[in-house]
DSSP file (Angstrom, degrees, kcal/mol; ACC not computed):
  #  RESIDUE AA STRUCTURE BP1 BP2  ACC     N-H-->O    O-->H-N    N-H-->O    O-->H-N    TCO  KAPPA ALPHA  PHI   PSI    X-CA   Y-CA   Z-CA
    1    1 A X     >        0   0    0      0, 0.0     4,-2.2     0, 0.0     5,-0.1   0.000 360.0 360.0 360.0 -47.4  -33.8  -38.2  -15.0
    2    2 A X  H  >  +     0   0    0      1,-0.2     4,-2.8     2,-0.2     5,-0.3   0.871 360.0  57.3 -65.9 -34.9  -31.8  -35.0  -14.7
    3    3 A X  H  > S+     0   0    0      1,-0.2     4,-2.1     2,-0.2    -1,-0.2   0.936 110.5  42.5 -61.2 -45.2  -34.0  -33.8  -11.8
    4    4 A X  H  > S+     0   0    0      2,-0.2     4,-2.4     1,-0.2    -1,-0.2   0.859 113.3  54.1 -70.6 -33.4  -33.2  -36.9   -9.8
    5    5 A X  H  X S+     0   0    0     -4,-2.2     4,-2.4     2,-0.2    -2,-0.2   0.963 113.8  39.4 -63.3 -51.7  -29.5  -36.8  -10.8
    6    6 A X  H  X S+     0   0    0     -4,-2.8     4,-2.6     2,-0.2     5,-0.3   0.871 115.5  52.6 -69.1 -36.0  -29.0  -33.2   -9.6
    7    7 A X  H  X S+     0   0    0     -4,-2.1     4,-2.3    -5,-0.3     5,-0.2   0.935 112.6  44.9 -62.8 -45.4  -31.2  -33.7   -6.5
    8    8 A X  H  X S+     0   0    0     -4,-2.4     4,-2.0    -5,-0.2    -2,-0.2   0.895 113.6  51.4 -65.1 -39.6  -29.2  -36.8   -5.5
    9    9 A X  H  X S+     0   0    0     -4,-2.4     4,-1.6    -5,-0.2    -2,-0.2   0.958 114.6  40.2 -62.6 -52.4  -25.9  -35.0   -6.2
   10   10 A X  H  X S+     0   0    0     -4,-2.6     4,-2.6     1,-0.2     5,-0.4   0.880 116.1  50.0 -68.8 -37.4  -26.6  -31.9   -4.1
   11   11 A X  H  X S+     0   0    0     -4,-2.3     4,-1.9    -5,-0.3    -1,-0.2   0.846 108.7  53.2 -71.0 -30.9  -28.3  -33.8   -1.3
   12   12 A X  H  < S+     0   0    0     -4,-2.0    -1,-0.2    -5,-0.2    -2,-0.2   0.874 117.7  37.6 -67.4 -35.3  -25.4  -36.2   -1.1
   13   13 A X  H  < S+     0   0    0     -4,-1.6    -2,-0.2    -5,-0.2    -1,-0.2   0.806 134.5  20.4 -84.3 -30.9  -23.0  -33.2   -0.8
   14   14 A X  H  < S-     0   0    0     -4,-2.6    -3,-0.2     1,-0.2    -2,-0.2   0.681  92.9-135.1-113.4 -23.6  -25.1  -31.0    1.4
   15   15 A X     <  -     0   0    0     -4,-1.9    -1,-0.2    -5,-0.4     2,-0.1  -0.429  56.1 -23.8  87.5-173.7  -27.8  -33.0    3.1
   16   16 A X  S    S-     0   0    0     -2,-0.1     4,-0.1     1,-0.1     7,-0.0  -0.431  76.4-101.4 -73.1 144.6  -31.4  -32.0    3.4
   17   17 A X        -     0   0    0     -2,-0.1     2,-0.4     3,-0.1     6,-0.2  -0.280  42.8-110.2 -63.0 150.8  -32.3  -28.4    3.1
   18   18 A X  S    S+     0   0    0     90,-0.2    94,-0.2    91,-0.1     2,-0.2  -0.995  97.8  43.9-126.8 134.5  -33.1  -26.4    6.2
   19   19 A X  S >  S-     0   0    0     -2,-0.4     3,-2.0    90,-0.0     4,-0.1   0.554  85.4-138.8 -69.1 155.2  -35.7  -25.4    7.2
   20   20 A X  G >  S+     0   0    0      1,-0.3     3,-1.4     2,-0.2     4,-0.3   0.671  94.9  73.3 -65.9 -18.6  -37.5  -28.6    6.2
   21   21 A X  G 3  S+     0   0    0      1,-0.3    -1,-0.3     2,-0.1     3,-0.2   0.690  95.0  55.0 -68.4 -16.1  -40.6  -26.7    4.8
   22   22 A X  G <> S+     0   0    0     -3,-2.0     4,-1.9     1,-0.2    -1,-0.3   0.389  76.3  99.5 -97.5   2.9  -38.4  -25.8    1.8
   23   23 A X  H <> S+     0   0    0     -3,-1.4     4,-2.6     1,-0.2     5,-0.2   0.915  80.8  51.8 -57.5 -45.5  -37.3  -29.3    0.9
   24   24 A X  H  > S+     0   0    0     -4,-0.3     4,-2.5    -3,-0.2     5,-0.3   0.903 109.2  49.1 -61.1 -39.3  -39.9  -29.6   -1.9
   25   25 A X  H  >>S+     0   0    0     -4,-0.2     5,-2.1     1,-0.2     4,-1.8   0.873 112.8  48.0 -69.2 -34.8  -38.9  -26.4   -3.6
   26   26 A X  I  <>S+     0   0    0     -4,-1.9     5,-2.9     3,-0.2     6,-0.4   0.941 115.9  43.6 -66.4 -46.6  -35.2  -27.4   -3.5
   27   27 A X  I  <5S+     0   0    0     -4,-2.6     5,-0.3    -5,-0.2    -2,-0.2   0.866 124.1  33.4 -68.8 -37.4  -35.9  -30.9   -4.9
   28   28 A X  I  <5S+     0   0    0     -4,-2.5    -1,-0.2    -5,-0.2    -3,-0.2   0.761 136.1   8.8 -93.1 -26.4  -38.3  -29.8   -7.6
   29   29 A X  I  X5S+     0   0    0     -4,-1.8     4,-1.7    -5,-0.3     5,-0.3   0.771 122.5  43.1-122.0 -54.3  -37.0  -26.4   -8.6
   30   30 A X  I  ><S+     0   0    0     -5,-2.1     4,-2.9     2,-0.2     5,-0.4   0.964 111.8  46.2 -72.5 -54.1  -33.7  -25.3   -7.3
   31   31 A X  H  ><S+     0   0    0     -5,-2.9     4,-2.1     1,-0.2     5,-0.2   0.938 119.9  37.8 -59.2 -51.4  -31.5  -28.4   -7.5
   32   32 A X  H  > S+     0   0    0     -6,-0.4     4,-2.4    -5,-0.3     5,-0.3   0.915 119.2  48.5 -67.8 -39.6  -32.4  -29.4  -11.1
   33   33 A X  H  X S+     0   0    0     -4,-1.7     4,-2.2     2,-0.2    -2,-0.2   0.934 115.9  41.6 -65.6 -46.4  -32.6  -25.8  -12.4
   34   34 A X  H  X S+     0   0    0     -4,-2.9     4,-2.6    -5,-0.3     5,-0.2   0.905 114.9  51.9 -68.3 -41.3  -29.3  -24.7  -10.9
   35   35 A X  H  X S+     0   0    0     -4,-2.1     4,-2.1    -5,-0.4    -2,-0.2   0.925 113.1  43.4 -61.8 -45.6  -27.5  -28.0  -11.9
   36   36 A X  H  X S+     0   0    0     -4,-2.4     4,-2.2     2,-0.2    -1,-0.2   0.908 114.6  49.5 -68.1 -42.0  -28.7  -27.8  -15.5
   37   37 A X  H  X S+     0   0    0     -4,-2.2     4,-2.3    -5,-0.3    -2,-0.2   0.907 110.7  51.1 -62.0 -41.5  -27.9  -24.1  -15.8
   38   38 A X  H  X S+     0   0    0     -4,-2.6     4,-2.5     2,-0.2    -2,-0.2   0.898 108.3  52.0 -63.8 -40.7  -24.4  -24.7  -14.3
   39   39 A X  H  X S+     0   0    0     -4,-2.1     4,-2.5     1,-0.2    -1,-0.2   0.933 111.5  46.2 -60.9 -45.5  -23.8  -27.5  -16.8
   40   40 A X  H  X S+     0   0    0     -4,-2.2     4,-2.4     2,-0.2    -2,-0.2   0.851 111.1  52.3 -68.6 -33.3  -24.7  -25.2  -19.7
   41   41 A X  H  X S+     0   0    0     -4,-2.3     4,-2.4     2,-0.2    -1,-0.2   0.931 111.7  46.6 -64.5 -45.1  -22.6  -22.4  -18.4
   42   42 A X  H  X S+     0   0    0     -4,-2.5     4,-2.3     2,-0.2    -2,-0.2   0.906 113.4  48.7 -64.4 -41.8  -19.6  -24.7  -18.1
   43   43 A X  H  X S+     0   0    0     -4,-2.5     4,-2.6     2,-0.2    -1,-0.2   0.912 111.6  49.7 -63.7 -42.3  -20.2  -26.1  -21.6
   44   44 A X  H  X S+     0   0    0     -4,-2.4     4,-2.4     1,-0.2    -2,-0.2   0.893 111.1  49.1 -64.4 -39.4  -20.5  -22.6  -23.0
   45   45 A X  H  X S+     0   0    0     -4,-2.4     4,-2.2     2,-0.2    -1,-0.2   0.894 111.9  48.7 -67.8 -38.8  -17.2  -21.5  -21.3
   46   46 A X  H  X S+     0   0    0     -4,-2.3     4,-2.9     2,-0.2     5,-0.4   0.917 113.2  47.2 -66.2 -42.3  -15.4  -24.5  -22.6
   47   47 A X  H  X>S+     0   0    0     -4,-2.6     4,-2.0     1,-0.2     5,-1.9   0.885 110.4  53.3 -65.5 -37.7  -16.7  -23.9  -26.1
   48   48 A X  I  <>S+     0   0    0     -4,-2.4     5,-2.8     3,-0.2     6,-0.3   0.932 114.8  41.2 -60.3 -45.9  -15.8  -20.2  -25.8
   49   49 A X  I  <>S+     0   0    0     -4,-2.2     5,-0.5     3,-0.2    -2,-0.2   0.958 126.4  29.8 -68.6 -51.8  -12.2  -21.2  -24.9
   50   50 A X  I  <5S+     0   0    0     -4,-2.9    90,-0.4     3,-0.2    92,-0.2   0.892 132.1  25.6 -81.8 -40.5  -11.6  -24.0  -27.3
   51   51 A X  I  X>S+     0   0    0     -4,-2.0     5,-2.6    -5,-0.4     4,-0.8   0.929 128.1  33.1 -92.5 -52.0  -13.8  -23.1  -30.3
   52   52 A X  I  4XS+     0   0    0     -5,-1.9     5,-2.7     3,-0.2     6,-0.4   0.978 128.5  31.7 -73.4 -55.0  -14.2  -19.4  -30.3
   53   53 A X  I  4<S+     0   0    0     -5,-2.8     6,-2.5    -6,-0.2     8,-0.3   0.800 131.0  32.6 -76.0 -27.8  -10.9  -18.1  -28.9
   54   54 A X  I  4<S+     0   0    0     -5,-0.5    86,-1.8    -6,-0.3    87,-1.5   0.228 131.6  22.1-119.1  15.2   -8.7  -20.9  -30.3
   55   55 A X  I  <5S+     0   0    0     -4,-0.8    -3,-0.2    -3,-0.4    -4,-0.1   0.436 127.5  33.3-137.0 -53.7  -10.3  -21.9  -33.6
   56   56 A X  I   <S+     0   0    0     -5,-2.6    -3,-0.2     1,-0.1    -4,-0.2   0.955 134.8  23.9 -75.7 -50.7  -12.4  -19.1  -35.0
   57   57 A X  S   <S-     0   0    0     -5,-2.7    -4,-0.2    -6,-0.2    -1,-0.1   0.753  89.6-149.6 -87.2 -25.7  -10.5  -16.1  -33.7
   58   58 A X        +     0   0    0     -6,-0.4    -4,-0.2     1,-0.1    -5,-0.1   0.948  31.2 169.1  50.1  59.8   -7.1  -17.9  -33.4
   59   59 A X        -     0   0    0     -6,-2.5    -1,-0.1     2,-0.1    82,-0.1  -0.284  50.3-109.4 -84.0 177.4   -5.8  -15.8  -30.5
   60   60 A X  S    S+     0   0    0      1,-0.1     2,-0.9    -2,-0.1     3,-0.3  -0.078  85.3 115.0 -97.1  34.0   -2.8  -16.6  -28.5
   61   61 A X        +     0   0    0     -8,-0.3    -1,-0.1     1,-0.2    -2,-0.1  -0.522  40.1 104.1-100.6  61.7   -5.0  -17.4  -25.6
   62   62 A X        +     0   0    0     -2,-0.9    -1,-0.2    79,-0.1    82,-0.1   0.381  44.0 109.6-127.8   2.5   -4.1  -21.1  -25.4
   63   63 A X  S  > S-     0   0    0     -3,-0.3     4,-2.0     1,-0.1     3,-0.3  -0.294  79.7-106.3 -81.4 167.6   -1.8  -21.6  -22.5
   64   64 A X  H  > S+     0   0    0      1,-0.2     4,-2.3     2,-0.2     5,-0.1   0.847 120.4  57.8 -61.8 -34.8   -2.6  -23.4  -19.2
   65   65 A X  H  > S+     0   0    0      2,-0.2     4,-1.6     1,-0.2    -1,-0.2   0.886 106.2  49.3 -62.4 -38.2   -2.8  -20.1  -17.4
   66   66 A X  H  > S+     0   0    0     -3,-0.3     4,-1.9     2,-0.2    -2,-0.2   0.889 109.5  51.3 -68.6 -38.9   -5.5  -18.9  -19.8
   67   67 A X  H  X S+     0   0    0     -4,-2.0     4,-2.2     1,-0.2    -2,-0.2   0.889 107.7  53.5 -62.7 -39.0   -7.4  -22.1  -19.3
   68   68 A X  H  X S+     0   0    0     -4,-2.3     4,-2.4     2,-0.2    -1,-0.2   0.851 105.3  54.2 -65.1 -35.1   -7.2  -21.5  -15.5
   69   69 A X  H  X S+     0   0    0     -4,-1.6     4,-2.4     2,-0.2    -1,-0.2   0.918 109.4  47.3 -64.0 -43.0   -8.6  -18.0  -16.0
   70   70 A X  H  X S+     0   0    0     -4,-1.9     4,-2.3     2,-0.2    -2,-0.2   0.875 110.6  52.9 -65.5 -36.5  -11.6  -19.6  -17.8
   71   71 A X  H  X S+     0   0    0     -4,-2.2     4,-2.1     2,-0.2    -2,-0.2   0.918 109.8  48.2 -62.5 -44.0  -11.9  -22.1  -15.0
   72   72 A X  H  X S+     0   0    0     -4,-2.4     4,-2.3     2,-0.2    -2,-0.2   0.904 110.8  50.5 -64.3 -42.1  -12.0  -19.3  -12.5
   73   73 A X  H  X S+     0   0    0     -4,-2.4     4,-2.5     1,-0.2    -1,-0.2   0.891 109.8  51.2 -62.8 -38.8  -14.6  -17.4  -14.5
   74   74 A X  H  X S+     0   0    0     -4,-2.3     4,-2.4     2,-0.2    -2,-0.2   0.899 108.9  51.0 -64.3 -40.4  -16.7  -20.6  -14.7
   75   75 A X  H  X S+     0   0    0     -4,-2.1     4,-2.0     2,-0.2    -2,-0.2   0.916 111.0  48.0 -62.9 -43.7  -16.5  -21.0  -10.9
   76   76 A X  H  X S+     0   0    0     -4,-2.3     4,-2.3     1,-0.2    -2,-0.2   0.916 112.4  48.6 -64.2 -43.3  -17.6  -17.4  -10.3
   77   77 A X  H  X S+     0   0    0     -4,-2.5     4,-2.7     1,-0.2    -1,-0.2   0.879 109.2  53.9 -64.9 -36.8  -20.5  -17.8  -12.7
   78   78 A X  H  X S+     0   0    0     -4,-2.4     4,-2.1     2,-0.2    -1,-0.2   0.891 109.4  48.2 -62.6 -39.6  -21.5  -21.1  -11.0
   79   79 A X  H  X S+     0   0    0     -4,-2.0     4,-2.5     2,-0.2     5,-0.2   0.913 112.3  48.4 -66.8 -42.9  -21.6  -19.3   -7.7
   80   80 A X  H  X S+     0   0    0     -4,-2.3     4,-2.6     2,-0.2     5,-0.3   0.928 111.7  49.6 -63.5 -45.6  -23.7  -16.4   -9.0
   81   81 A X  H  X S+     0   0    0     -4,-2.7     4,-2.3     1,-0.2     5,-0.4   0.931 112.6  47.8 -58.9 -46.6  -26.1  -18.8  -10.7
   82   82 A X  H  X S+     0   0    0     -4,-2.1     4,-2.2    -5,-0.2     5,-0.3   0.940 114.9  43.8 -62.7 -48.5  -26.6  -20.8   -7.5
   83   83 A X  H  X S+     0   0    0     -4,-2.5     4,-2.5     2,-0.2     5,-0.3   0.946 116.9  44.3 -64.7 -48.2  -27.1  -17.9   -5.2
   84   84 A X  H  X S+     0   0    0     -4,-2.6     4,-2.2    -5,-0.2     5,-0.2   0.933 117.5  42.7 -65.7 -46.5  -29.5  -15.9   -7.5
   85   85 A X  H  X S+     0   0    0     -4,-2.3     4,-2.2    -5,-0.3    -1,-0.2   0.916 117.8  45.4 -68.6 -41.4  -31.6  -18.9   -8.5
   86   86 A X  H  X S+     0   0    0     -4,-2.2     4,-2.5    -5,-0.4     5,-0.2   0.936 114.6  47.2 -68.0 -45.3  -31.8  -20.4   -5.0
   87   87 A X  H  X S+     0   0    0     -4,-2.5     4,-2.5    -5,-0.3     5,-0.2   0.908 113.6  48.6 -63.5 -41.3  -32.5  -17.1   -3.2
   88   88 A X  H  X S+     0   0    0     -4,-2.2     4,-2.3    -5,-0.3    -1,-0.2   0.913 112.9  47.3 -65.3 -42.1  -35.2  -16.1   -5.8
   89   89 A X  H  X S+     0   0    0     -4,-2.2     4,-2.3    -5,-0.2    -2,-0.2   0.894 113.1  48.3 -67.8 -39.1  -36.9  -19.5   -5.5
   90   90 A X  H  X S+     0   0    0     -4,-2.5     4,-2.6     2,-0.2     5,-0.2   0.930 112.6  48.1 -66.4 -45.0  -36.9  -19.5   -1.7
   91   91 A X  H  X S+     0   0    0     -4,-2.5     4,-2.4    -5,-0.2    -2,-0.2   0.905 112.2  49.5 -61.9 -40.7  -38.2  -15.9   -1.6
   92   92 A X  H  X S+     0   0    0     -4,-2.3     4,-2.4     2,-0.2    -1,-0.2   0.907 111.8  48.7 -64.6 -41.3  -41.0  -16.8   -4.1
   93   93 A X  H  X S+     0   0    0     -4,-2.3     4,-2.2     2,-0.2     6,-0.3   0.920 112.7  47.2 -64.7 -43.7  -41.9  -19.9   -2.1
   94   94 A X  H  X>S+     0   0    0     -4,-2.6     4,-1.5     1,-0.2     5,-0.9   0.887 114.0  47.8 -66.2 -38.1  -42.1  -18.0    1.2
   95   95 A X  H  <5S+     0   0    0     -4,-2.4    -1,-0.2    -5,-0.2    -2,-0.2   0.882 111.8  50.8 -69.0 -37.4  -44.1  -15.2   -0.4
   96   96 A X  H  <5S+     0   0    0     -4,-2.4    -2,-0.2     1,-0.2    -1,-0.2   0.901 118.6  35.8 -67.0 -41.8  -46.5  -17.7   -2.0
   97   97 A X  H  <5S-     0   0    0     -4,-2.2    -1,-0.2    -5,-0.2    -2,-0.2   0.672 100.8-131.4 -86.5 -17.4  -47.1  -19.6    1.3
   98   98 A X  T  <5 +     0   0    0     -4,-1.5     2,-0.3     1,-0.2    -3,-0.2   0.697  48.8 161.7  73.6  18.7  -47.0  -16.6    3.5
   99   99 A X      < -     0   0    0     -5,-0.9     2,-0.5    -6,-0.3    -1,-0.2  -0.541  28.8-151.8 -77.5 134.4  -44.7  -18.4    5.8
  100  100 A X        -     0   0    0     -2,-0.3     2,-0.4    -3,-0.1    -1,-0.0  -0.910  10.7-143.2-104.7 131.3  -42.6  -16.3    8.2
  101  101 A X        -     0   0    0     -2,-0.5     2,-0.0     1,-0.1    -7,-0.0  -0.740  14.7-123.2 -94.5 141.5  -39.3  -17.7    9.3
  102  102 A X     >  -     0   0    0     -2,-0.4     4,-2.4     1,-0.1     5,-0.2  -0.296  33.5-101.5 -71.7 166.2  -37.9  -17.3   12.8
  103  103 A X  H  > S+     0   0    0      1,-0.2     4,-2.0     2,-0.2     5,-0.2   0.895 124.4  50.3 -58.6 -42.4  -34.6  -15.6   13.3
  104  104 A X  H  > S+     0   0    0      1,-0.2     4,-2.1     2,-0.2    -1,-0.2   0.876 110.2  50.7 -65.2 -37.2  -32.9  -19.0   13.9
  105  105 A X  H  > S+     0   0    0      2,-0.2     4,-2.7     1,-0.2    -2,-0.2   0.869 107.9  52.4 -68.9 -36.7  -34.5  -20.4   10.7
  106  106 A X  H  X S+     0   0    0     -4,-2.4     4,-2.5     2,-0.2    -2,-0.2   0.916 110.3  48.7 -63.8 -42.4  -33.3  -17.4    8.6
  107  107 A X  H  X S+     0   0    0     -4,-2.0     4,-2.2     2,-0.2    -2,-0.2   0.914 112.8  47.4 -62.4 -43.6  -29.7  -18.0    9.9
  108  108 A X  H  X S+     0   0    0     -4,-2.1     4,-2.3     2,-0.2    -2,-0.2   0.898 111.3  51.6 -64.5 -41.0  -30.0  -21.7    9.0
  109  109 A X  H  X S+     0   0    0     -4,-2.7     4,-2.5     2,-0.2    -2,-0.2   0.923 110.2  48.0 -62.7 -45.4  -31.4  -20.8    5.6
  110  110 A X  H  X S+     0   0    0     -4,-2.5     4,-2.4     2,-0.2    -1,-0.2   0.896 110.9  51.5 -63.1 -39.9  -28.5  -18.4    4.8
  111  111 A X  H  X S+     0   0    0     -4,-2.2     4,-2.2     2,-0.2    -1,-0.2   0.909 111.3  47.5 -62.9 -41.5  -26.0  -20.9    6.0
  112  112 A X  H  X S+     0   0    0     -4,-2.3     4,-2.7     2,-0.2    -2,-0.2   0.893 110.4  52.2 -66.9 -39.4  -27.5  -23.6    3.7
  113  113 A X  H  X S+     0   0    0     -4,-2.5     4,-2.4     2,-0.2    -2,-0.2   0.901 109.9  48.7 -63.0 -40.5  -27.6  -21.1    0.8
  114  114 A X  H  X S+     0   0    0     -4,-2.4     4,-2.4     2,-0.2    -2,-0.2   0.910 112.4  48.3 -65.5 -41.3  -23.9  -20.3    1.3
  115  115 A X  H  X S+     0   0    0     -4,-2.2     4,-2.5     2,-0.2    -2,-0.2   0.900 111.7  49.9 -64.1 -40.4  -23.1  -24.1    1.4
  116  116 A X  H  X S+     0   0    0     -4,-2.7     4,-2.6     2,-0.2    -2,-0.2   0.898 110.4  50.5 -64.0 -40.7  -25.2  -24.6   -1.7
  117  117 A X  H  X S+     0   0    0     -4,-2.4     4,-1.8     2,-0.2    -2,-0.2   0.921 112.0  46.6 -63.6 -44.4  -23.3  -21.8   -3.5
  118  118 A X  H  X S+     0   0    0     -4,-2.4     4,-1.7     2,-0.2    -2,-0.2   0.903 113.2  49.5 -65.2 -40.5  -19.9  -23.2   -2.5
  119  119 A X  H  X S+     0   0    0     -4,-2.5     4,-2.2     1,-0.2    -2,-0.2   0.913 110.1  50.1 -64.9 -42.3  -21.0  -26.7   -3.6
  120  120 A X  H  X S+     0   0    0     -4,-2.6     4,-2.5     1,-0.2    -1,-0.2   0.827 104.9  58.6 -67.5 -29.6  -22.2  -25.4   -6.9
  121  121 A X  H  X S+     0   0    0     -4,-1.8     4,-1.9     2,-0.2    -1,-0.2   0.927 108.8  44.8 -62.0 -44.0  -19.0  -23.6   -7.5
  122  122 A X  H  X S+     0   0    0     -4,-1.7     4,-2.3     2,-0.2    -2,-0.2   0.875 111.7  52.5 -67.3 -37.3  -17.1  -26.9   -7.2
  123  123 A X  H  X S+     0   0    0     -4,-2.2     4,-2.7     2,-0.2    -2,-0.2   0.895 107.7  52.2 -64.6 -39.7  -19.7  -28.6   -9.4
  124  124 A X  H  X S+     0   0    0     -4,-2.5     4,-2.4     2,-0.2    -2,-0.2   0.905 109.1  49.9 -62.3 -41.5  -19.1  -25.9  -12.1
  125  125 A X  H  X S+     0   0    0     -4,-1.9     4,-2.2     2,-0.2    -2,-0.2   0.928 111.7  48.2 -62.4 -45.1  -15.4  -26.5  -11.9
  126  126 A X  H  X S+     0   0    0     -4,-2.3     4,-2.4     1,-0.2    -2,-0.2   0.923 111.9  49.1 -61.9 -45.3  -15.9  -30.2  -12.4
  127  127 A X  H  X S+     0   0    0     -4,-2.7     4,-2.8     1,-0.2     5,-0.2   0.892 110.0  51.8 -61.8 -39.9  -18.3  -29.7  -15.3
  128  128 A X  H  X S+     0   0    0     -4,-2.4     4,-2.2     2,-0.2    -1,-0.2   0.913 109.8  48.9 -64.4 -41.6  -15.8  -27.3  -16.9
  129  129 A X  H  X S+     0   0    0     -4,-2.2     4,-1.8     2,-0.2    -2,-0.2   0.935 113.9  46.0 -63.4 -45.7  -13.0  -29.8  -16.6
  130  130 A X  H  X S+     0   0    0     -4,-2.4     4,-1.5     1,-0.2    -2,-0.2   0.909 113.7  48.6 -63.7 -42.0  -15.2  -32.6  -18.1
  131  131 A X  H  X S+     0   0    0     -4,-2.8     4,-2.1     1,-0.2    -1,-0.2   0.839 106.1  59.1 -66.9 -32.1  -16.4  -30.3  -20.9
  132  132 A X  H  X S+     0   0    0     -4,-2.2     4,-1.6     1,-0.2    -1,-0.2   0.927 107.0  45.5 -61.7 -45.2  -12.8  -29.3  -21.6
  133  133 A X  H  < S+     0   0    0     -4,-1.8     4,-0.3     1,-0.2    -1,-0.2   0.823 113.2  52.0 -67.3 -29.7  -11.9  -32.9  -22.3
  134  134 A X  H  < S+     0   0    0     -4,-1.5    -2,-0.2    -5,-0.2    -1,-0.2   0.847 122.0  26.5 -75.2 -34.0  -15.0  -33.4  -24.4
  135  135 A X  H >< S+     0   0    0     -4,-2.1     3,-1.8     1,-0.1     4,-0.3   0.454  90.3  95.0-111.9  -0.8  -14.4  -30.3  -26.7
  136  136 A X  G >< S+     0   0    0     -4,-1.6     3,-1.3     1,-0.3     6,-0.2   0.757  76.7  66.6 -68.3 -20.4  -10.7  -29.7  -26.8
  137  137 A X  G 3  S+     0   0    0     -4,-0.3    -1,-0.3     1,-0.2    -2,-0.1   0.662  90.8  65.9 -71.4 -13.2  -10.3  -31.7  -30.0
  138  138 A X  G <  S+     0   0    0     -3,-1.8    -1,-0.2     4,-0.1     2,-0.2   0.577  87.1  92.1 -79.8 -10.1  -12.3  -29.0  -31.8
  139  139 A X    <   -     0   0    0     -3,-1.3   -84,-0.2    -4,-0.3   -88,-0.1  -0.520  59.7-158.8 -88.0 152.4   -9.5  -26.5  -31.1
  140  140 A X  S    S+     0   0    0    -86,-1.8     3,-0.3   -90,-0.4   -85,-0.2   0.865  92.3  19.6 -91.0 -48.3   -6.6  -25.7  -33.5
  141  141 A X  S    S+     0   0    0    -87,-1.5     3,-0.2   -91,-0.2   -86,-0.1   0.521 123.4  52.1-104.9  -5.6   -4.1  -24.2  -31.0
  142  142 A X    >   +     0   0    0    -88,-0.3     3,-1.4   -92,-0.2    -1,-0.2   0.008  64.2 120.2-120.2  29.6   -5.3  -25.4  -27.6
  143  143 A X  T 3  S+     0   0    0     -3,-0.3     8,-0.2     1,-0.3     4,-0.1   0.770  82.0  43.7 -65.4 -25.0   -5.6  -29.2  -28.2
  144  144 A X  T 3  S+     0   0    0     -3,-0.2     2,-0.5   -82,-0.1    -1,-0.3   0.282  89.1 140.2-104.0  10.8   -3.1  -29.9  -25.5
  145  145 A X  S <  S+     0   0    0     -3,-1.4   -82,-0.1     1,-0.2    -3,-0.0  -0.857  74.9   3.4 -97.7 130.7   -4.5  -27.4  -22.9
  146  146 A X  S    S-     0   0    0     -2,-0.5     2,-0.3   -13,-0.0    -1,-0.2  -0.991 142.4  -7.1 -84.1 -19.7   -4.6  -28.1  -20.0
  147  147 A X        -     0   0    0      2,-0.2     4,-0.2    -4,-0.1     0, 0.0  -0.931  60.4-120.8-136.1 161.2   -2.9  -31.5  -20.5
  148  148 A X    >   +     0   0    0     -2,-0.3     3,-2.1     2,-0.1     2,-0.1   0.808  67.2 131.9 -70.7 -29.5   -1.8  -33.5  -23.5
  149  149 A X  T 3   +     0   0    0      1,-0.3    -2,-0.2     2,-0.2     0, 0.0  -0.437  67.5  16.7 -67.8 137.4   -4.0  -36.5  -22.7
  150  150 A X  T 3         0   0    0     -2,-0.1    -1,-0.3    -6,-0.0    -2,-0.1  -0.910 360.0 360.0 -94.3  13.2   -5.8  -38.0  -24.6
  151  151 A X    <         0   0    0     -3,-2.1    -2,-0.2    -8,-0.2    -3,-0.1   0.490 360.0 360.0 -73.0 360.0   -4.1  -36.5  -27.7
């Protein structure tokens, strides 16, 4: 179920991978793996902000600016996850099949990887926002960060 969700999400935002010989590796390995990893990274960052920093440690790290810093860190981690996992899977697939890409195909592949990285950065931001609303009630001092709703 998650494999089809993340595959549909990324393909709706990006279209089919290019070159077309890499479509199976994207659908079976990259899209679900990166999507799930990104979700867990966003959840971990939200738990770090709301539970660890604002409940267990009780720091003064509870303002909207601090939440924005965590959002930015989540976005950066989402970009790193996407680039590293996708590039490693593509290289492994090309090495396994022994396929050589033409210069134009390499350029197209890099462009698609950059687009995938940017898209996953936005997905990480969205996941962090959703996770923030889900776990902010666990916090003592940051229950109203970034907004008061639904409290």
